[in-house]
C-alpha positions as CSV (number, residue, x, y, z in Angstrom):
1,M,-143.4,113.3,31.7
2,K,-141.9,115.1,28.7
3,D,-143.5,115.1,25.3
4,S,-140.6,113.2,23.8
5,E,-141.1,110.4,26.5
6,I,-144.8,110.3,25.6
7,D,-143.9,110.0,21.9
8,D,-141.5,107.2,22.8
9,I,-144.5,105.3,24.3
10,G,-146.5,106.0,21.2
11,V,-143.8,104.7,18.9
12,E,-143.6,101.5,20.9
13,L,-147.3,101.1,21.0
14,F,-147.6,101.7,17.3
15,I,-144.9,99.2,16.4
16,E,-146.5,96.5,18.6
17,A,-150.0,97.3,17.0
18,L,-148.3,97.0,13.6
19,Y,-147.1,93.6,14.5
20,R,-150.1,92.2,16.1
21,R,-152.5,93.5,13.6
22,H,-150.7,93.2,10.4
23,G,-147.8,90.9,11.1
24,Y,-145.0,93.3,10.2
25,D,-142.4,92.9,12.9
26,F,-140.1,95.9,13.3
27,R,-139.7,95.5,17.1
28,N,-136.0,94.6,16.8
29,Y,-135.0,97.5,14.5
30,A,-132.9,100.4,15.7
31,R,-135.1,102.6,17.9
32,A,-133.9,105.8,16.5
33,S,-134.7,104.9,13.0
34,L,-138.1,103.6,14.0
35,K,-138.9,106.8,16.0
36,R,-137.8,109.0,13.1
37,R,-139.9,107.0,10.5
38,V,-143.1,106.8,12.7
39,K,-142.8,110.5,13.5
40,D,-142.2,111.4,9.9
41,L,-145.4,109.3,9.0
42,A,-147.5,111.1,11.6
43,I,-146.3,114.6,10.3
44,G,-146.8,113.4,6.7
45,L,-150.4,112.6,7.4
46,G,-151.1,115.8,9.4
47,L,-151.5,114.1,12.8
48,G,-150.5,115.9,15.9
49,R,-149.3,112.9,17.9
50,V,-147.7,109.5,17.1
51,S,-150.5,107.9,19.1
52,D,-153.0,109.2,16.6
53,L,-151.6,106.6,14.1
54,I,-152.8,103.6,16.2
55,P,-156.6,103.8,15.7
56,P,-156.5,103.7,11.8
57,L,-153.8,101.2,12.0
58,L,-156.1,98.9,13.9
59,H,-159.4,99.8,12.4
60,S,-158.7,100.8,8.7
61,P,-157.3,98.0,6.6
62,E,-156.2,100.2,3.9
63,F,-154.1,102.3,6.2
64,I,-151.3,99.7,6.0
65,D,-150.7,100.9,2.4
66,K,-149.7,104.3,3.9
67,V,-147.6,102.9,6.6
68,I,-145.3,100.3,4.9
69,P,-143.7,102.6,2.4
70,N,-142.2,104.6,5.3
71,F,-140.4,101.6,6.6
72,R,-138.6,100.7,3.4
73,Y,-134.9,101.5,3.1
74,R,-134.3,105.1,2.0
């Protein structure tokens, strides 16, 4: 499996976790835009993988304040 395919899975898991934990539903948004925004968020926070975003999303309530600004229209 390629790294890009693994990132795609990470993005899907992140979006699902975002919805289930915090109620923000981006599941029907354009995939290319979601991938770009989630990857930008991970890079901006100095994380090596998109999947590294999931634990703080689930366990750190204040983390949502870092997430949502990345999903506003630019």
